[in-house]
N, C-alpha and C positions, 0 to 999 in steps of 0.2 A: 714757578718763576718768585721765588722767594715766600717768606712768612709775611704775615699782614704787617704793616707799618705800626708803630707805636701809637697812641692818642695821646695829643698833646694838647697846648695853646694854639692859636690862629696867629699866623705870622703875616705882618705886612706886604703889599704887593710889590714892593720895591726891594725889599728884603731888608731894610735897615735893621741896622741892632739896637735894642734898647739904649736911651739917651745916657743911663747909669752904669752901663758897662763899664769895666774898668778891665784892661788888658794891659798886661805886664809887658814892656818892650824888649826885656831882656829873656821872657819865656819863648822859649824856637818855636816855630810856626811851620807846620810840615803841610804838604799838599798832597791829597788822594783824587786820582783819575780813575774812575770807574769806566771800564767798556763791559757793557753788558751782553755781549756776543758768544755765542759757541758753535761747534759745527752740530754738536750732540749734548743730549740733558742727561749728563751722570746720575743714574738711580738713587744716588745718596744725597745728591745737591743740594739746597736750599738757600743758594746765592738768588740775588735778582740776576737771572740771565734768561737771554733767549735764542733760541734758533731762528734761522730764517723763517721759517714755517709759522712760527708766533709772530715775528715782526711786522703784524698790521699797522698801518700810519705812521712807521718810521723806517726811515733809510739809511743802512750800513755806513753807505758813501758820504754820507752829510753829518755824521756824527761828528766828527773832528770841529766844523763849522759850528756846530749846534754848542757842543760845551764851550768853546772857545766863548761864546756870547755868555754863558754864566762867568766865566773867567773875569771878563771884560767888568761884568754886575757885581763880581767880588771884591775887584779894584776899588770902586767905587764906593761901596759901602765899609772897607776897611779904612780906605783914604778917610771917609768921615769920621772914623771911631779913633783915629791916632796916628801915631808914626807908622810909616810902610816898613812891614819886617820882612828881608827877604828869607826865601824859603830857604830850609837848611834839608829837608829831605822830601822827596817827590817819588809818589808809588802809583805805577799803574796798574789797577787791578781788575778780577772780573771774576766771570766770563775769562776769556781767550784775547788780551790786549792784542798779542801780536796776529789775529786775525785780520787787523788792518794795517793798510801799509805802512813798512816804518815812517813812509813819508807823512803821513797824517799823526802817528805817534810825536816825531819831531816837529811840527807845527803844533801840536797842543804842548809840546813841552817850550817851546820857544814863546805860545801866549803867556804862561805860565811866567817864563823868564822877563818878558817885556813888564809883565802886570805887576810882579811882586820885586824881582830880581831874585838873584840866588846866592848862598852863602859861597865863598872861594871853596868850600871843602862839600859841597853839598850831593848828598847820597842820593841818585836817581835810578829806581828798579821798576824792571818790567817783569811782569810774570807771564809766562810761555808756556805753552804745549810743546813736547819735545817734538814733535813732526812740523810745527812751524818755526823752526831754527834752521836757515842754512848760512853757509859763511858769508852771504850778501846781506840778509838780514841783519845777523848780527853787527857787521863791518857798520853797516847804515845806522844802526842805533848807535853804537859806541860814536859814530861822528857827528849825532845827533847830541851828546852829552849825557846819555845814560851811561851808569857806571857800574848796574848789576844786574843780571838776570836771575830770575827766580824761577826753575824749570821744576813743571810737575810731573816728579817721576813716578808718584804714588805706592810703584811698586817695582819688582824685578821679575816677577812670577806670572807666566800668563793668565793662569786661572782665578787668580787676585785680582787682574786689571778688567778681567771678563766679569767677576762679580761685582766690581765697582762700574761696570760700563765705561771702560776709559778704550777708547779706539786705538791710541796711539801704538808704535811700534815699539816695543823696549828698548830696540838696539839705537833709536833715535836720540835717548837720552846720551849716550855718548858722543853722540853726531853732535848732538846738541852743545854738549860742554866744549867738545873741541872746536866749535865755531865761535862760543865765548871766548875761549883761552886766545885763540887766535888774534880776536878783536880787543883782547885787553879788558875785560869784563870780568869782574867779581861773579862767583856761580853760587846760589843757594839750591840745594834740592829738597822740594817737598814729599814728605813720604806719610802714607795712610795705613792705621794697622787695627785689627779689628775685621778685616771684611769677612762676609761668610764664605766658610770654608779654608778660611786660612788659619794653618797649623803655627806652631812657634818655630819649626823649621822654616816654613817659606818667609818667615819676616826675616828670620836668622840670612836667609840669602840676600833678602831685599838690604838690611843693612850691609851687610858686608860686600853687596855689589857696589853700593852708594861709597862706601868707605875707599875702595878700588877706586874711584873715579878723582879722587882726592877734591870734592868740594869746598868752598870757604865756609860753609854752614849748611846746615841740616836743618828744617822742620818736621818733626813726627807728631802726628795727630790721631789721637782715637777717635776711631769712627764714633760719628754718634746718629743715630737717626732719627730723622727732622720728621713733624707730623707731615702729611702734604706730599712728600718724596714716592717716588716706585718703592724705594727700598723699603720705606713703612708699608705701602702696601703689601708689598711682597710677605712681610713678614707676618702681618696679619692674616694673611689668607694660608699662611704654615709654607709657602713655599721657598721660603730661605728661615734660616735660624736668626734670634737676635745675637747682637754681640754678646762675648760672655765677659763678665766684669773681671774674673778671677784671671782668664787668659789675656786681654786686656793690661792687668796689673803687671802678669808675666813679661809680656810684649815691652811693657814701658822698660823695665827693669834690665833686661835685654838690651835695650837702646841705649840707656844710659851708662852701661856698664861697656858695651863694644865701643860707643863713640869716645867716650871717656879714655879708654885705651888707646881709643886712635887718634888724639890730641885735641879732640874738641871738648868745650869747655861748657855747660849748663848757665845759662843767663835768663832764661825765662823756661816756665815751667813744660814747654814743648819744643824749646830752640835751643841748638847747641852751636859755638862757634870756634872755628880754627884760631883763637886769639881775638882780644879785646876788638881788634881795628874792623874786625869781619860783622860783630854783632848787626843786627840789623835795627838801625838809628831809627828808623820810621816806627817801626813796631813799639821799640821802646818808648818813644814819645808818647802812644796811645796807655801804655802801661804807668807810664809818669803823669798821666792827667795833663798833658801840654794843649798847644792849642793848634787844631788844622781845619781844613776845609776841603769836606768830600764834593768833588766837581763830580755831576752824573746823575741817572733814576736810581732814586735810592740811598744816594749816598747820604752818611751821617757827617754831620760836624760839630766841633766844638770850641768854642773862643769864649774867654774871660768867663768859665764857668755855665755859656749860653749853649743847649745844644738844639740842632733843628736836622730833622731828615726833609730830602727830596721825594716829590713824587715817583711812583714805582717805576710807571711804563715809559718808555723812551717816545712814544707818540706824545704822551701826556706832557712829558718833560719839553720836548722840542716845542709843542705848541705854546706853553706858558714863557716861554725866552722868546717866540717868534711874537710875541706881543707885549715883549719888552717887562716882563714880569719875572718876578723871583720864582724860580721852581720848587720853593719851600712848602712842603705841605703842612709841618705844623713843629713847634719848639716848646722847648721848656728850661726853667730853671732850678736843677735840683734843690733841696731844701739841705740847711746844715746837717741831718740826720743822714741824709740820701748820699750826701757827699762824704761822710767819715764813713759808711759803709763800703761806697765806692771805693775811696781810699787805702783801705785793709782788702779788701779784694784784689785790688792791681797791682799794690806794693810787693806784697807777697808771695806774688807769682815770678819775682824775680829776684838775679842772684841776690842784689844788694840789699832787699827785704826792705823793712820797715823800721823806722824808732820807735822802742818801747814806750817813747815818752807820749808817742801819741795814741797810743791804748789808754781808754778810761774804764773805770771800777772794774767789774766783772771780767773785761777783757786782759787787763792788766794783771790782773790776780790769775787768769788761766795761764799764763805764761810758764811756770814753774809745772803746772800738771803736763803742757803739753810737752815739756821737755823729758820729763819721765817718762813719755809713753814714745818717745823716740819720734816726733812728729816736728820739732823744732831744735837748731843748734843751739846747744847750749853755750858754748866758747863765743858763738855770735850774741849773744842774749845778754852774756856779759860783757859785752862791748857795747850794749844799749843799741842791738838788732835784732828785729824778729827774720829769723832765715829757716826756711824749712830744709828739713833733711829729704832726702830721696823718699823715704815712707811718708814723710809729711806733703811731699809734691803729691803723690797718689791719692791721700785723704785731704786736699786741699780745701775742699769745700768744707769739712769738719772743722778744720784749723779756724778758718774764716767766720764760723757759726761760735766756736767758743770764742773766739777774739773780741765778736761783738756781741756777745752777751749782754 
C-alpha cells in the first residue's frame, strides 16, 4: 500500500493556501488524478494502490464522485488565491485507471474541465493495463477528450512478467495499441528492466518488440527494490536475486542505443519520444518545477512553491471530503537551499539541462572535471547549459552531488 507519507506542517481543514503565496499566472498548471485500484498487487510496486480485498471502508463504484468533491474544493481554494488557470495537462495515474468504467474517467475529466478549464491543446493521458483496453474503451476515452494512452507493457518476455507479478497477456499490448490507434490516441509504452532472472537478451527482445509496435513514446525504468514490497522480502530471504547494477547499466545503454537508432530521442533520463511533439508534457512539468494539483488518496501537489500531500487510504480520503474537509495530510515550503538542490536534481534529468549560471561555488567549478570525466556534454557547457552525456545519465546521482557540493 505504498511507503509512508513524509512529515510536514499541519494544513488547514478548508485547504486554503497561505495568504502570502505567489502564483505566477504564466506558469502552466497540471492536474494529476490518482486512481488507486489494481486487480493484483505487483511484487515490486510501492505505489499507493489497493486490491479489492484491501478496500475496507471504500467503494470503487463511488470513487469518481468522491474525487470530484476534491476537484470542487480545489476550485474554491485556487479561486481565492488568484486568477483561474486552465489545465495544460491532465494525467490519470494509478493503480489502474482503466479498471474504472470509461464513463467515470470521462466524468472526472469533465469535472476538471468545469472547474479549471482546459487549454486548447491540453494533453490528457490515461495509464492502462493492456488487458483492460478494448476498441470500445479506447473509443469512449477518446470521445471524452483523452489524447494519450500510457500502456504498461513492462516486458515482452513471459518469465520476466512472472518475476514482476504482472498478470497481463503480452499479446494484449498489441491489441491495446491497435485499439488506441483506431481511436486516434497517441500511445506510450512503459518498460521495466532488471527484473530477477532477466538477461540482456531478454531485455533486447522487449525493446525490439516495443519498437516493432511503433509507439509515440517509450519510458524505460530500472527496477528499484522498495522496502516493504513482496520483492524486497523475497530478496531478503534469498528467494530472488537483487538487481545487478552493472547489468542494469548495460540494459540502459542498450535501450538508449536501440531507441535512438529507431528514431526516438531521449528527453529525460528514462524517457524517449518520437519527435518533440510526443514528449510527455505532464511529466516535463514535474521536472521543470511547474504547478500541479494531485487529486486522490496519497496524491502530492505543488503550487507556488508550496507542497502538500493527501491522506493515503481511500476510506480516510472519502471521509474527509464527506465532512467538507480537505484531504490534505500535511504540507511544507522548502527553504532556499532545498529548492536549489531540487532544481539541480530535476533540471539535469532533462535534455535541455540547466543553466551553468544557476550553479554556485564548488558546483560551478566542478563542471570542468565532470566534462573531463565524460559525464557532462562539453559543447553544451560552452553554450551555458549543463547536459548529461549517456554515461552521465547512468551516474546522475554522482553528478548532482558534485554540482551541489
